[in-house]
N, C-alpha and C positions, 0 to 999 in steps of 0.2 A: 912784357907780360906782367900783370900784377894780380893781386888776390882781392876779391870783394866778397865779404861774408864767407870766407873760406873756399870760394870758387875761383879757380884760376881763369882770368880773362885776358883777352888780347885786343888790341885796337887795330882796325884796318881802315883804309881810305876807300870810300865808295863814290863813284860817279854814275849818275843816272841821266839818260837822255830821252828826249821826246816824251811820249805818253808814260814812260816809266817813272818820270819825276813825280807822278801822282802818289807813288809809294815812299817818297823821301820824307823824312821828318821835316816839317815846316815847308815842304815844297822845294827845298834847296837841291840844286843839281849835284853838288859835291859836299861830302861830310865825312867825319870820322864816326865809326861805329864800334862799340865794344861787343865782342862775342866771346863765348866760352872757349877756352883753349881746346884745340882739336876740332873746331868747327869746320864744316864743309860749305861749299857753295849752296847746297840745299838748306843748310841752317841759316845762311844769310837771307835767302828767299823767305824763309819762315819768319825771321826777325823783322823783315820789312812788310810782311803780309802780302807778298806777291802770289796771287793764285797760280796753281800749277798749269792752268790752261793758257796763261799769258806767254806768248812766244818771245823769247829773249836770247840775244847773243851775249855770252859772258866771256870777258877777258880777265885773267888774273895775271898781273904784271906783264900785260901786253900779249899774253898767249891764250888761245882758245881754251875754255874750261868746261867741264861737265859738272852736273850736280854733285857727284861724288868727289870732286877735286878738293883736297884738304887746303885750308887756309893757314897762313902763318902770320905772326905779328908783323905789322908794317906793310902787308900786301896791299896792292892797289887793284881794286876790282871795278871794272867798267861794265855797265849793263846798257844795252841799246836794243831796239826792236830790229828784227831781220829786215834787210833792205832788198828791194826788188827793183828791177829797172832794165832798161835795154839800151 
């Protein structure tokens, strides 16, 4: 964690798949993102401008996460669309 303009920030690793790559900076599938310390999954969505109506499966360090799940420095967040099939 570090401080930028007096605000504590942390870096997380984000991986986006399928249509969710549209929300990635530069269209990259994987990237590091700086967020305010204490950020949640919902804050990550806001930082990426992912609309609330977009259905997404979220994993934080390989475990299913909800919008209220807190993030920590160095976390690995994976976002992909729900899968259906038979």
